[in-house]
All heavy atoms as atom14 arrays in JSON, in Angstrom:
{
  "sequence": "MAFYIFYVIAAIILVLHFTGWLQRNRLEWLILLLAVAVFPVVIFLR",
  "atom14_mask": [
    [1, 1, 1, 1, 1, 1, 1, 1, 0, 0, 0, 0, 0, 0],
    [1, 1, 1, 1, 1, 0, 0, 0, 0, 0, 0, 0, 0, 0],
    [1, 1, 1, 1, 1, 1, 1, 1, 1, 1, 1, 0, 0, 0],
    [1, 1, 1, 1, 1, 1, 1, 1, 1, 1, 1, 1, 0, 0],
    [1, 1, 1, 1, 1, 1, 1, 1, 0, 0, 0, 0, 0, 0],
    [1, 1, 1, 1, 1, 1, 1, 1, 1, 1, 1, 0, 0, 0],
    [1, 1, 1, 1, 1, 1, 1, 1, 1, 1, 1, 1, 0, 0],
    [1, 1, 1, 1, 1, 1, 1, 0, 0, 0, 0, 0, 0, 0],
    [1, 1, 1, 1, 1, 1, 1, 1, 0, 0, 0, 0, 0, 0],
    [1, 1, 1, 1, 1, 0, 0, 0, 0, 0, 0, 0, 0, 0],
    [1, 1, 1, 1, 1, 0, 0, 0, 0, 0, 0, 0, 0, 0],
    [1, 1, 1, 1, 1, 1, 1, 1, 0, 0, 0, 0, 0, 0],
    [1, 1, 1, 1, 1, 1, 1, 1, 0, 0, 0, 0, 0, 0],
    [1, 1, 1, 1, 1, 1, 1, 1, 0, 0, 0, 0, 0, 0],
    [1, 1, 1, 1, 1, 1, 1, 0, 0, 0, 0, 0, 0, 0],
    [1, 1, 1, 1, 1, 1, 1, 1, 0, 0, 0, 0, 0, 0],
    [1, 1, 1, 1, 1, 1, 1, 1, 1, 1, 0, 0, 0, 0],
    [1, 1, 1, 1, 1, 1, 1, 1, 1, 1, 1, 0, 0, 0],
    [1, 1, 1, 1, 1, 1, 1, 0, 0, 0, 0, 0, 0, 0],
    [1, 1, 1, 1, 0, 0, 0, 0, 0, 0, 0, 0, 0, 0],
    [1, 1, 1, 1, 1, 1, 1, 1, 1, 1, 1, 1, 1, 1],
    [1, 1, 1, 1, 1, 1, 1, 1, 0, 0, 0, 0, 0, 0],
    [1, 1, 1, 1, 1, 1, 1, 1, 1, 0, 0, 0, 0, 0],
    [1, 1, 1, 1, 1, 1, 1, 1, 1, 1, 1, 0, 0, 0],
    [1, 1, 1, 1, 1, 1, 1, 1, 0, 0, 0, 0, 0, 0],
    [1, 1, 1, 1, 1, 1, 1, 1, 1, 1, 1, 0, 0, 0],
    [1, 1, 1, 1, 1, 1, 1, 1, 0, 0, 0, 0, 0, 0],
    [1, 1, 1, 1, 1, 1, 1, 1, 1, 0, 0, 0, 0, 0],
    [1, 1, 1, 1, 1, 1, 1, 1, 1, 1, 1, 1, 1, 1],
    [1, 1, 1, 1, 1, 1, 1, 1, 0, 0, 0, 0, 0, 0],
    [1, 1, 1, 1, 1, 1, 1, 1, 0, 0, 0, 0, 0, 0],
    [1, 1, 1, 1, 1, 1, 1, 1, 0, 0, 0, 0, 0, 0],
    [1, 1, 1, 1, 1, 1, 1, 1, 0, 0, 0, 0, 0, 0],
    [1, 1, 1, 1, 1, 1, 1, 1, 0, 0, 0, 0, 0, 0],
    [1, 1, 1, 1, 1, 0, 0, 0, 0, 0, 0, 0, 0, 0],
    [1, 1, 1, 1, 1, 1, 1, 0, 0, 0, 0, 0, 0, 0],
    [1, 1, 1, 1, 1, 0, 0, 0, 0, 0, 0, 0, 0, 0],
    [1, 1, 1, 1, 1, 1, 1, 0, 0, 0, 0, 0, 0, 0],
    [1, 1, 1, 1, 1, 1, 1, 1, 1, 1, 1, 0, 0, 0],
    [1, 1, 1, 1, 1, 1, 1, 0, 0, 0, 0, 0, 0, 0],
    [1, 1, 1, 1, 1, 1, 1, 0, 0, 0, 0, 0, 0, 0],
    [1, 1, 1, 1, 1, 1, 1, 0, 0, 0, 0, 0, 0, 0],
    [1, 1, 1, 1, 1, 1, 1, 1, 0, 0, 0, 0, 0, 0],
    [1, 1, 1, 1, 1, 1, 1, 1, 1, 1, 1, 0, 0, 0],
    [1, 1, 1, 1, 1, 1, 1, 1, 0, 0, 0, 0, 0, 0],
    [1, 1, 1, 1, 1, 1, 1, 1, 1, 1, 1, 0, 0, 0]
  ],
  "atom14_positions": [
    [[0.79, -1.19, -0.01], [0.09, -0.08, 0.05], [0.82, 1.28, -0.04], [0.58, 2.19, -0.65], [-0.94, 0.02, 1.17], [-1.9, 1.14, 1.31], [-3.14, 0.9, 0.01], [-4.11, 2.27, 0.34], [0.0, 0.0, 0.0], [0.0, 0.0, 0.0], [0.0, 0.0, 0.0], [0.0, 0.0, 0.0], [0.0, 0.0, 0.0], [0.0, 0.0, 0.0]],
    [[1.96, 1.32, 0.85], [2.89, 2.35, 0.9], [3.54, 2.7, -0.37], [3.82, 3.72, -0.81], [3.83, 2.26, 2.03], [0.0, 0.0, 0.0], [0.0, 0.0, 0.0], [0.0, 0.0, 0.0], [0.0, 0.0, 0.0], [0.0, 0.0, 0.0], [0.0, 0.0, 0.0], [0.0, 0.0, 0.0], [0.0, 0.0, 0.0], [0.0, 0.0, 0.0]],
    [[3.66, 1.56, -1.21], [4.42, 1.52, -2.53], [3.45, 2.52, -3.44], [4.08, 3.3, -4.11], [4.65, 0.33, -3.11], [5.23, 0.19, -4.39], [6.8, 0.33, -4.35], [4.73, -0.14, -5.51], [7.36, 0.31, -5.64], [5.35, -0.21, -6.74], [6.68, 0.05, -6.74], [0.0, 0.0, 0.0], [0.0, 0.0, 0.0], [0.0, 0.0, 0.0]],
    [[2.1, 2.22, -3.45], [1.3, 2.88, -4.35], [1.03, 4.48, -3.87], [0.96, 5.22, -4.73], [0.03, 2.3, -4.4], [0.11, 0.88, -5.03], [-0.07, -0.18, -4.33], [0.64, 0.7, -6.37], [0.11, -1.62, -4.85], [0.81, -0.59, -6.94], [0.46, -1.67, -6.19], [0.69, -2.89, -6.77], [0.0, 0.0, 0.0], [0.0, 0.0, 0.0]],
    [[1.04, 4.53, -2.54], [1.05, 6.04, -2.01], [2.26, 6.72, -2.56], [2.09, 7.93, -2.84], [0.76, 5.94, -0.55], [-0.46, 5.39, -0.18], [0.96, 7.34, 0.1], [-0.64, 5.14, 1.35], [0.0, 0.0, 0.0], [0.0, 0.0, 0.0], [0.0, 0.0, 0.0], [0.0, 0.0, 0.0], [0.0, 0.0, 0.0], [0.0, 0.0, 0.0]],
    [[3.5, 6.19, -2.44], [4.59, 6.84, -2.85], [4.46, 7.32, -4.35], [4.86, 8.47, -4.64], [5.77, 5.92, -2.64], [7.09, 6.55, -3.21], [7.73, 7.59, -2.56], [7.56, 6.2, -4.47], [8.95, 8.2, -3.06], [8.71, 6.77, -5.0], [9.34, 7.67, -4.32], [0.0, 0.0, 0.0], [0.0, 0.0, 0.0], [0.0, 0.0, 0.0]],
    [[4.02, 6.48, -5.18], [3.95, 6.73, -6.59], [2.95, 7.78, -6.94], [3.05, 8.54, -7.83], [3.65, 5.49, -7.47], [5.1, 4.95, -7.72], [5.55, 3.74, -7.13], [5.9, 5.59, -8.61], [6.73, 3.3, -7.27], [7.26, 5.0, -8.96], [7.65, 3.9, -8.34], [8.82, 3.34, -8.56], [0.0, 0.0, 0.0], [0.0, 0.0, 0.0]],
    [[1.76, 7.8, -6.1], [0.85, 9.02, -6.3], [1.52, 10.22, -5.88], [1.31, 11.23, -6.64], [-0.37, 8.6, -5.43], [-1.4, 9.81, -5.33], [-1.15, 7.4, -6.03], [0.0, 0.0, 0.0], [0.0, 0.0, 0.0], [0.0, 0.0, 0.0], [0.0, 0.0, 0.0], [0.0, 0.0, 0.0], [0.0, 0.0, 0.0], [0.0, 0.0, 0.0]],
    [[2.26, 10.32, -4.92], [2.87, 11.59, -4.42], [3.94, 11.99, -5.44], [4.07, 13.11, -5.76], [3.4, 11.3, -3.01], [2.37, 11.18, -1.89], [4.46, 12.44, -2.7], [2.78, 10.74, -0.57], [0.0, 0.0, 0.0], [0.0, 0.0, 0.0], [0.0, 0.0, 0.0], [0.0, 0.0, 0.0], [0.0, 0.0, 0.0], [0.0, 0.0, 0.0]],
    [[4.68, 10.99, -6.0], [5.63, 11.19, -6.95], [5.01, 11.89, -8.23], [5.58, 12.83, -8.81], [6.4, 9.92, -7.32], [0.0, 0.0, 0.0], [0.0, 0.0, 0.0], [0.0, 0.0, 0.0], [0.0, 0.0, 0.0], [0.0, 0.0, 0.0], [0.0, 0.0, 0.0], [0.0, 0.0, 0.0], [0.0, 0.0, 0.0], [0.0, 0.0, 0.0]],
    [[3.81, 11.25, -8.7], [3.22, 11.83, -9.79], [2.76, 13.25, -9.59], [2.74, 14.18, -10.51], [2.01, 10.94, -10.12], [0.0, 0.0, 0.0], [0.0, 0.0, 0.0], [0.0, 0.0, 0.0], [0.0, 0.0, 0.0], [0.0, 0.0, 0.0], [0.0, 0.0, 0.0], [0.0, 0.0, 0.0], [0.0, 0.0, 0.0], [0.0, 0.0, 0.0]],
    [[2.26, 13.52, -8.32], [1.78, 14.87, -8.05], [3.0, 15.89, -8.16], [2.84, 16.99, -8.68], [1.07, 14.92, -6.65], [-0.24, 14.12, -6.77], [0.92, 16.39, -6.22], [-0.86, 13.96, -5.47], [0.0, 0.0, 0.0], [0.0, 0.0, 0.0], [0.0, 0.0, 0.0], [0.0, 0.0, 0.0], [0.0, 0.0, 0.0], [0.0, 0.0, 0.0]],
    [[4.12, 15.49, -7.53], [5.31, 16.39, -7.49], [5.64, 16.55, -8.95], [6.11, 17.67, -9.37], [6.46, 15.63, -6.65], [5.99, 15.7, -5.2], [7.75, 16.47, -6.89], [7.01, 14.95, -4.34], [0.0, 0.0, 0.0], [0.0, 0.0, 0.0], [0.0, 0.0, 0.0], [0.0, 0.0, 0.0], [0.0, 0.0, 0.0], [0.0, 0.0, 0.0]],
    [[5.69, 15.49, -9.82], [6.21, 15.67, -11.27], [5.2, 16.66, -12.0], [5.64, 17.5, -12.7], [6.32, 14.39, -12.0], [7.46, 13.57, -11.59], [7.39, 12.17, -12.06], [8.85, 14.29, -11.88], [0.0, 0.0, 0.0], [0.0, 0.0, 0.0], [0.0, 0.0, 0.0], [0.0, 0.0, 0.0], [0.0, 0.0, 0.0], [0.0, 0.0, 0.0]],
    [[3.96, 16.55, -11.73], [2.95, 17.45, -12.41], [3.35, 18.92, -12.02], [3.24, 19.78, -12.73], [1.56, 17.05, -12.08], [0.62, 18.06, -12.51], [1.23, 15.83, -12.85], [0.0, 0.0, 0.0], [0.0, 0.0, 0.0], [0.0, 0.0, 0.0], [0.0, 0.0, 0.0], [0.0, 0.0, 0.0], [0.0, 0.0, 0.0], [0.0, 0.0, 0.0]],
    [[3.48, 19.01, -10.59], [3.79, 20.44, -10.16], [5.1, 20.88, -10.72], [5.19, 22.28, -10.89], [3.81, 20.4, -8.61], [2.34, 20.21, -7.87], [2.47, 20.08, -6.53], [1.48, 21.24, -8.25], [0.0, 0.0, 0.0], [0.0, 0.0, 0.0], [0.0, 0.0, 0.0], [0.0, 0.0, 0.0], [0.0, 0.0, 0.0], [0.0, 0.0, 0.0]],
    [[5.98, 20.05, -10.94], [7.35, 20.58, -11.47], [7.17, 20.93, -12.95], [7.61, 22.01, -13.33], [8.27, 19.35, -11.47], [9.56, 19.59, -12.23], [10.5, 20.5, -11.93], [10.02, 18.99, -13.36], [11.45, 20.46, -12.8], [11.26, 19.58, -13.66], [0.0, 0.0, 0.0], [0.0, 0.0, 0.0], [0.0, 0.0, 0.0], [0.0, 0.0, 0.0]],
    [[6.45, 20.23, -13.73], [6.25, 20.49, -15.2], [5.32, 21.78, -15.45], [5.56, 22.39, -16.42], [5.84, 19.43, -15.95], [7.0, 18.36, -16.07], [6.85, 17.02, -15.6], [8.04, 18.59, -16.73], [7.92, 16.13, -15.77], [9.2, 17.74, -16.91], [8.98, 16.47, -16.47], [0.0, 0.0, 0.0], [0.0, 0.0, 0.0], [0.0, 0.0, 0.0]],
    [[4.51, 22.05, -14.52], [3.66, 23.17, -14.56], [4.4, 24.45, -13.99], [3.88, 25.54, -14.26], [2.34, 23.08, -13.81], [2.61, 22.8, -12.44], [1.49, 21.91, -14.47], [0.0, 0.0, 0.0], [0.0, 0.0, 0.0], [0.0, 0.0, 0.0], [0.0, 0.0, 0.0], [0.0, 0.0, 0.0], [0.0, 0.0, 0.0], [0.0, 0.0, 0.0]],
    [[5.58, 24.3, -13.36], [6.25, 25.49, -12.92], [5.83, 25.98, -11.56], [6.48, 26.9, -10.95], [0.0, 0.0, 0.0], [0.0, 0.0, 0.0], [0.0, 0.0, 0.0], [0.0, 0.0, 0.0], [0.0, 0.0, 0.0], [0.0, 0.0, 0.0], [0.0, 0.0, 0.0], [0.0, 0.0, 0.0], [0.0, 0.0, 0.0], [0.0, 0.0, 0.0]],
    [[4.94, 25.3, -10.79], [4.52, 25.65, -9.48], [5.62, 25.44, -8.51], [5.72, 26.32, -7.54], [3.34, 24.83, -9.08], [2.55, 25.29, -7.92], [1.62, 26.22, -7.79], [2.87, 24.74, -6.51], [1.27, 26.35, -6.55], [2.02, 25.48, -5.77], [3.68, 23.89, -5.94], [1.98, 25.29, -4.4], [3.73, 23.62, -4.67], [2.92, 24.36, -3.77]],
    [[6.39, 24.38, -8.61], [7.46, 24.29, -7.6], [8.5, 25.25, -7.68], [8.95, 25.88, -6.67], [8.19, 22.79, -7.8], [7.39, 21.59, -7.48], [8.02, 20.34, -7.82], [6.77, 21.6, -6.07], [0.0, 0.0, 0.0], [0.0, 0.0, 0.0], [0.0, 0.0, 0.0], [0.0, 0.0, 0.0], [0.0, 0.0, 0.0], [0.0, 0.0, 0.0]],
    [[8.85, 25.74, -8.92], [9.92, 26.72, -9.0], [9.25, 28.19, -8.55], [10.09, 28.92, -7.92], [10.17, 26.89, -10.61], [11.4, 27.91, -10.75], [11.83, 27.85, -12.16], [11.22, 27.34, -13.06], [13.03, 28.44, -12.45], [0.0, 0.0, 0.0], [0.0, 0.0, 0.0], [0.0, 0.0, 0.0], [0.0, 0.0, 0.0], [0.0, 0.0, 0.0]],
    [[7.99, 28.47, -8.78], [7.53, 29.64, -8.25], [7.59, 29.76, -6.76], [7.59, 30.85, -6.2], [6.14, 29.86, -8.85], [5.98, 30.23, -10.41], [4.71, 30.62, -10.73], [3.64, 29.68, -10.51], [3.24, 28.79, -11.35], [3.71, 28.63, -12.52], [2.3, 27.92, -11.02], [0.0, 0.0, 0.0], [0.0, 0.0, 0.0], [0.0, 0.0, 0.0]],
    [[7.32, 28.56, -6.01], [7.23, 28.6, -4.69], [8.54, 28.17, -3.99], [8.5, 27.73, -2.88], [6.13, 27.68, -4.19], [4.73, 28.3, -4.6], [4.45, 29.37, -4.25], [4.05, 27.58, -5.5], [0.0, 0.0, 0.0], [0.0, 0.0, 0.0], [0.0, 0.0, 0.0], [0.0, 0.0, 0.0], [0.0, 0.0, 0.0], [0.0, 0.0, 0.0]],
    [[9.65, 27.99, -4.73], [10.92, 27.56, -4.31], [10.95, 26.22, -3.6], [11.47, 26.1, -2.48], [11.42, 28.64, -3.33], [11.78, 29.96, -3.98], [12.37, 31.09, -3.0], [12.56, 32.31, -3.7], [12.46, 33.52, -3.1], [12.3, 33.47, -1.83], [12.74, 34.58, -3.75], [0.0, 0.0, 0.0], [0.0, 0.0, 0.0], [0.0, 0.0, 0.0]],
    [[10.25, 25.39, -4.24], [10.2, 23.93, -3.74], [10.78, 23.05, -4.82], [10.42, 21.77, -4.71], [8.73, 23.66, -3.55], [8.1, 24.4, -2.39], [6.5, 24.09, -2.35], [8.71, 24.17, -1.07], [0.0, 0.0, 0.0], [0.0, 0.0, 0.0], [0.0, 0.0, 0.0], [0.0, 0.0, 0.0], [0.0, 0.0, 0.0], [0.0, 0.0, 0.0]],
    [[11.78, 23.38, -5.53], [12.45, 22.5, -6.46], [13.2, 21.39, -5.83], [13.45, 20.29, -6.39], [13.33, 23.34, -7.37], [12.63, 24.13, -8.43], [12.06, 23.14, -9.5], [12.7, 22.14, -9.85], [10.88, 23.39, -9.92], [0.0, 0.0, 0.0], [0.0, 0.0, 0.0], [0.0, 0.0, 0.0], [0.0, 0.0, 0.0], [0.0, 0.0, 0.0]],
    [[13.5, 21.56, -4.5], [14.26, 20.54, -3.78], [13.43, 19.19, -3.63], [13.99, 18.22, -3.38], [14.74, 20.99, -2.35], [13.58, 21.63, -1.57], [13.12, 22.86, -1.53], [12.83, 20.84, -0.64], [12.09, 22.92, -0.66], [11.81, 21.66, -0.12], [12.7, 19.54, -0.29], [10.88, 21.28, 0.82], [11.78, 19.06, 0.67], [10.96, 19.87, 1.2]],
    [[12.19, 19.39, -3.79], [11.33, 18.14, -3.71], [11.55, 17.14, -4.72], [11.49, 16.05, -4.59], [9.74, 18.59, -3.73], [9.12, 19.22, -2.46], [7.79, 19.71, -2.91], [9.36, 18.25, -1.4], [0.0, 0.0, 0.0], [0.0, 0.0, 0.0], [0.0, 0.0, 0.0], [0.0, 0.0, 0.0], [0.0, 0.0, 0.0], [0.0, 0.0, 0.0]],
    [[12.0, 17.82, -6.04], [12.48, 16.85, -7.16], [13.64, 16.03, -6.64], [13.76, 14.8, -6.93], [12.73, 17.56, -8.4], [11.37, 18.29, -8.9], [13.36, 16.85, -9.44], [10.4, 17.27, -9.36], [0.0, 0.0, 0.0], [0.0, 0.0, 0.0], [0.0, 0.0, 0.0], [0.0, 0.0, 0.0], [0.0, 0.0, 0.0], [0.0, 0.0, 0.0]],
    [[14.62, 16.73, -6.09], [15.91, 15.99, -5.64], [15.51, 14.99, -4.59], [16.06, 13.82, -4.65], [16.95, 17.04, -5.17], [17.39, 18.03, -6.07], [18.31, 18.98, -5.5], [18.08, 17.17, -7.24], [0.0, 0.0, 0.0], [0.0, 0.0, 0.0], [0.0, 0.0, 0.0], [0.0, 0.0, 0.0], [0.0, 0.0, 0.0], [0.0, 0.0, 0.0]],
    [[14.69, 15.27, -3.69], [14.2, 14.49, -2.7], [13.53, 13.24, -3.21], [13.81, 12.01, -2.79], [13.23, 15.06, -1.65], [12.81, 14.3, -0.5], [13.9, 14.0, 0.55], [11.74, 15.09, 0.2], [0.0, 0.0, 0.0], [0.0, 0.0, 0.0], [0.0, 0.0, 0.0], [0.0, 0.0, 0.0], [0.0, 0.0, 0.0], [0.0, 0.0, 0.0]],
    [[12.67, 13.42, -4.26], [12.02, 12.32, -4.92], [12.95, 11.39, -5.57], [12.89, 10.21, -5.59], [11.14, 12.93, -5.97], [10.2, 12.02, -6.67], [9.38, 11.13, -5.79], [9.41, 12.72, -7.79], [0.0, 0.0, 0.0], [0.0, 0.0, 0.0], [0.0, 0.0, 0.0], [0.0, 0.0, 0.0], [0.0, 0.0, 0.0], [0.0, 0.0, 0.0]],
    [[14.0, 11.97, -6.31], [14.95, 11.19, -7.01], [15.78, 10.26, -5.92], [16.01, 9.13, -6.28], [15.97, 12.12, -7.69], [0.0, 0.0, 0.0], [0.0, 0.0, 0.0], [0.0, 0.0, 0.0], [0.0, 0.0, 0.0], [0.0, 0.0, 0.0], [0.0, 0.0, 0.0], [0.0, 0.0, 0.0], [0.0, 0.0, 0.0], [0.0, 0.0, 0.0]],
    [[16.18, 10.83, -4.74], [16.89, 10.12, -3.78], [15.99, 9.04, -3.31], [16.46, 7.97, -2.95], [17.39, 10.95, -2.73], [17.91, 10.2, -1.56], [18.47, 12.0, -3.3], [0.0, 0.0, 0.0], [0.0, 0.0, 0.0], [0.0, 0.0, 0.0], [0.0, 0.0, 0.0], [0.0, 0.0, 0.0], [0.0, 0.0, 0.0], [0.0, 0.0, 0.0]],
    [[14.68, 9.24, -3.09], [13.85, 8.25, -2.39], [13.42, 7.17, -3.35], [12.83, 6.16, -2.8], [12.58, 9.12, -1.97], [0.0, 0.0, 0.0], [0.0, 0.0, 0.0], [0.0, 0.0, 0.0], [0.0, 0.0, 0.0], [0.0, 0.0, 0.0], [0.0, 0.0, 0.0], [0.0, 0.0, 0.0], [0.0, 0.0, 0.0], [0.0, 0.0, 0.0]],
    [[13.51, 7.21, -4.61], [12.93, 6.16, -5.49], [13.66, 4.84, -5.24], [12.93, 3.92, -5.19], [13.21, 6.67, -7.0], [12.99, 5.48, -8.02], [12.24, 7.73, -7.37], [0.0, 0.0, 0.0], [0.0, 0.0, 0.0], [0.0, 0.0, 0.0], [0.0, 0.0, 0.0], [0.0, 0.0, 0.0], [0.0, 0.0, 0.0], [0.0, 0.0, 0.0]],
    [[15.0, 4.82, -5.21], [15.59, 3.45, -5.04], [15.31, 2.75, -3.82], [14.97, 1.52, -3.88], [17.08, 3.65, -5.25], [17.35, 4.03, -6.75], [17.83, 5.3, -7.16], [17.24, 3.23, -7.83], [18.07, 5.58, -8.4], [17.5, 3.36, -9.14], [17.84, 4.7, -9.41], [0.0, 0.0, 0.0], [0.0, 0.0, 0.0], [0.0, 0.0, 0.0]],
    [[15.36, 3.53, -2.64], [15.02, 2.72, -1.39], [13.48, 2.23, -1.37], [13.21, 1.18, -0.94], [15.26, 3.71, -0.21], [16.25, 4.75, -0.88], [15.94, 4.8, -2.36], [0.0, 0.0, 0.0], [0.0, 0.0, 0.0], [0.0, 0.0, 0.0], [0.0, 0.0, 0.0], [0.0, 0.0, 0.0], [0.0, 0.0, 0.0], [0.0, 0.0, 0.0]],
    [[12.66, 3.17, -1.83], [11.21, 2.76, -1.86], [11.07, 1.49, -2.79], [10.34, 0.56, -2.43], [10.38, 3.87, -2.37], [9.0, 3.39, -2.84], [10.24, 4.95, -1.44], [0.0, 0.0, 0.0], [0.0, 0.0, 0.0], [0.0, 0.0, 0.0], [0.0, 0.0, 0.0], [0.0, 0.0, 0.0], [0.0, 0.0, 0.0], [0.0, 0.0, 0.0]],
    [[11.72, 1.46, -3.91], [11.59, 0.31, -4.9], [12.05, -0.84, -4.18], [11.47, -2.04, -4.43], [12.08, 0.62, -6.19], [12.13, -0.57, -7.19], [11.34, 1.67, -6.97], [0.0, 0.0, 0.0], [0.0, 0.0, 0.0], [0.0, 0.0, 0.0], [0.0, 0.0, 0.0], [0.0, 0.0, 0.0], [0.0, 0.0, 0.0], [0.0, 0.0, 0.0]],
    [[13.28, -0.81, -3.57], [13.91, -2.03, -3.02], [13.22, -2.55, -1.77], [12.93, -3.66, -1.77], [15.33, -1.66, -2.67], [16.16, -1.46, -3.97], [16.0, -2.69, -1.77], [17.55, -0.92, -3.8], [0.0, 0.0, 0.0], [0.0, 0.0, 0.0], [0.0, 0.0, 0.0], [0.0, 0.0, 0.0], [0.0, 0.0, 0.0], [0.0, 0.0, 0.0]],
    [[12.74, -1.62, -0.92], [12.24, -2.06, 0.37], [10.62, -2.16, 0.46], [10.24, -2.92, 1.44], [12.76, -1.11, 1.54], [14.23, -1.1, 1.66], [15.01, 0.01, 1.37], [14.93, -2.37, 2.13], [16.36, -0.07, 1.66], [16.18, -2.44, 2.28], [16.96, -1.33, 2.07], [0.0, 0.0, 0.0], [0.0, 0.0, 0.0], [0.0, 0.0, 0.0]],
    [[9.96, -1.5, -0.37], [8.53, -1.53, -0.31], [7.91, -2.45, -1.33], [6.74, -2.74, -1.26], [7.9, -0.11, -0.49], [8.22, 0.83, 0.81], [7.5, 2.28, 0.45], [7.8, 0.34, 2.1], [0.0, 0.0, 0.0], [0.0, 0.0, 0.0], [0.0, 0.0, 0.0], [0.0, 0.0, 0.0], [0.0, 0.0, 0.0], [0.0, 0.0, 0.0]],
    [[8.73, -2.95, -2.12], [8.09, -3.72, -3.18], [8.14, -5.2, -2.83], [8.68, -5.85, -2.21], [8.95, -3.51, -4.48], [8.29, -4.29, -5.72], [7.4, -3.39, -6.38], [6.37, -4.12, -7.17], [6.1, -3.91, -8.43], [6.52, -2.73, -8.88], [5.27, -4.48, -8.98], [0.0, 0.0, 0.0], [0.0, 0.0, 0.0], [0.0, 0.0, 0.0]]
  ]
}
């Protein structure tokens, strides 16, 4: 269940990134956090 929740959150972050919302609100660091979190989530939650 947590695996699917992670991917829903990741999809939302990517949509906000491509629409420019993250950059306007100085939250671009969320993309880096998402990139770092992908591998542990795939390894441990799958």
